[in-house]
C-alpha positions in Angstrom: 99.2 68.1 113.9 101.1 67.1 116.8 104.4 68.5 118.5 107.2 66.9 119.2 109.6 67.6 122.3 112.8 68.4 121.6 116.0 67.6 124.0 116.7 71.5 124.3 112.7 72.0 125.6 112.1 73.3 121.9 109.0 71.9 120.3 108.7 70.8 115.9 105.4 70.8 114.6 104.4 67.2 112.6 102.0 66.2 110.2 99.8 63.2 112.1 100.6 60.7 109.6 104.3 60.7 110.0 104.1 61.3 113.6 104.3 57.9 114.3 107.5 57.3 112.6 109.2 59.7 113.9 107.9 60.6 117.8 110.2 57.4 119.0 114.0 59.2 117.5 115.8 61.5 120.3 115.6 64.9 118.1 117.8 68.2 118.5 118.8 71.5 117.0 121.8 71.5 115.2 123.0 74.6 113.3 124.3 74.8 110.0 125.5 77.7 107.7 123.6 80.1 110.9 120.3 78.1 110.3 119.1 76.0 112.5 117.5 71.9 111.3 115.9 69.2 113.9 118.0 66.1 113.4 118.7 63.1 114.7 121.4 60.3 114.8 121.3 56.6 114.0 124.2 54.2 114.1 123.3 51.5 112.2 124.9 50.0 109.8 127.0 53.3 110.5 126.6 56.8 112.0 124.5 58.6 110.3 122.7 62.2 110.6 119.0 62.2 109.4 117.5 65.8 109.3 113.1 65.8 109.9 112.2 67.7 106.8 114.0 65.3 104.7 111.9 62.5 106.1 108.6 64.5 105.6 109.7 65.4 102.2 110.1 61.7 101.2 113.9 62.2 100.1 115.3 65.2 98.1 115.8 64.9 94.4 119.0 65.4 93.3 120.2 69.3 92.8 117.4 70.3 94.8 117.4 71.4 98.5 114.2 72.1 101.0 112.4 75.1 101.6 110.2 76.5 105.0 107.4 78.4 103.2 107.1 80.1 106.5 110.9 80.4 107.1 110.1 78.3 110.2 113.0 75.4 110.3 110.5 74.2 113.4 107.7 73.7 111.3 108.2 70.3 109.6 104.5 69.7 108.2 104.5 68.6 104.6 102.3 72.0 103.5 105.5 74.1 105.2 107.8 72.6 103.3 108.7 71.8 98.9 111.9 71.1 97.3 113.3 74.1 95.3 116.6 74.2 93.1 120.1 74.9 95.1 120.4 78.3 92.8 116.2 79.3 93.4 117.3 79.1 97.1 120.0 81.6 96.8 118.0 83.7 94.8 115.7 83.9 98.1 118.1 84.1 100.9 118.1 87.8 102.1 120.3 90.0 100.4 123.6 90.9 101.6 124.2 94.4 100.6 127.9 94.6 100.4 128.2 97.1 97.8 125.7 99.7 99.2 125.7 101.9 96.0 122.1 101.4 95.2 118.8 100.7 97.3 118.0 98.1 94.8 118.7 94.3 95.0 120.8 93.7 92.0 121.8 97.2 91.2 125.0 99.0 91.7 126.8 102.3 90.5 129.8 102.2 88.3 131.4 105.6 87.0 128.0 107.1 87.4 125.6 104.9 85.7 123.7 102.1 87.3 124.7 98.5 86.1 121.8 95.6 86.1 122.7 92.2 87.0 121.2 88.8 88.3 122.8 85.3 89.3 121.3 82.2 88.2 122.9 79.1 88.5 126.1 80.4 89.8 126.6 82.4 86.4 126.2 86.2 86.4 123.8 88.0 83.8 124.6 91.3 82.9 121.5 93.0 82.3 122.8 96.3 81.0 123.6 100.1 82.3 120.9 102.6 82.9 121.2 106.4 83.8 118.4 106.0 86.3 118.7 103.6 89.5 114.8 102.9 88.8 115.1 101.6 85.3 118.0 99.0 86.0 115.8 97.9 89.2 112.9 97.3 87.2 115.4 95.5 84.5 116.2 93.0 87.7 112.8 92.4 88.4 111.8 91.4 84.8 114.7 89.1 84.6 113.7 87.7 88.0 110.3 87.0 87.3 111.7 85.6 84.1 114.2 82.8 86.0 112.6 82.3 89.4 108.3 82.5 88.5 107.1 82.2 91.9 110.4 82.3 93.7 111.4 85.8 92.8 112.3 88.5 94.4 111.6 91.9 93.3 112.5 95.7 93.9 109.3 97.8 92.2 107.2 95.7 90.1 105.1 92.9 91.7 105.4 89.3 91.3 102.8 87.8 89.1 103.4 84.3 90.3 103.3 84.9 93.8 100.2 83.5 95.4 99.8 83.2 99.4 
């Protein structure tokens, strides 16, 4: 593991095998949708921004995005980066509780009943209406595990695919 100094004084971690390929570029931090990423700009044949994590991954497959396993975008080592489908990354982002009628992810209250739903690929899936908030959360958990496997964020049930 080697460190590369960025323009603003921060350091980014990279693997030894790609260090020689990337060390001579001037890297800086940019912010995209509230997230910090390491990038450089090349000007030949035309101006283009290059992200360090894309180089480490050898490019991204169509429909996929990079995920920093430890959540630190300044750790650009191969073991910390994986490619995941876009819809998976949107599932694992922190939950924004705009409808604060339930303490569980994927559950909300309507007319005194608990509704469970989950989103996959931009489409909402209605999972059912329940008397108990906990029942609705369990239904959400089961569907999340089915759809997202090791990336499923659950409320009550432990994800059997999750490995540290």
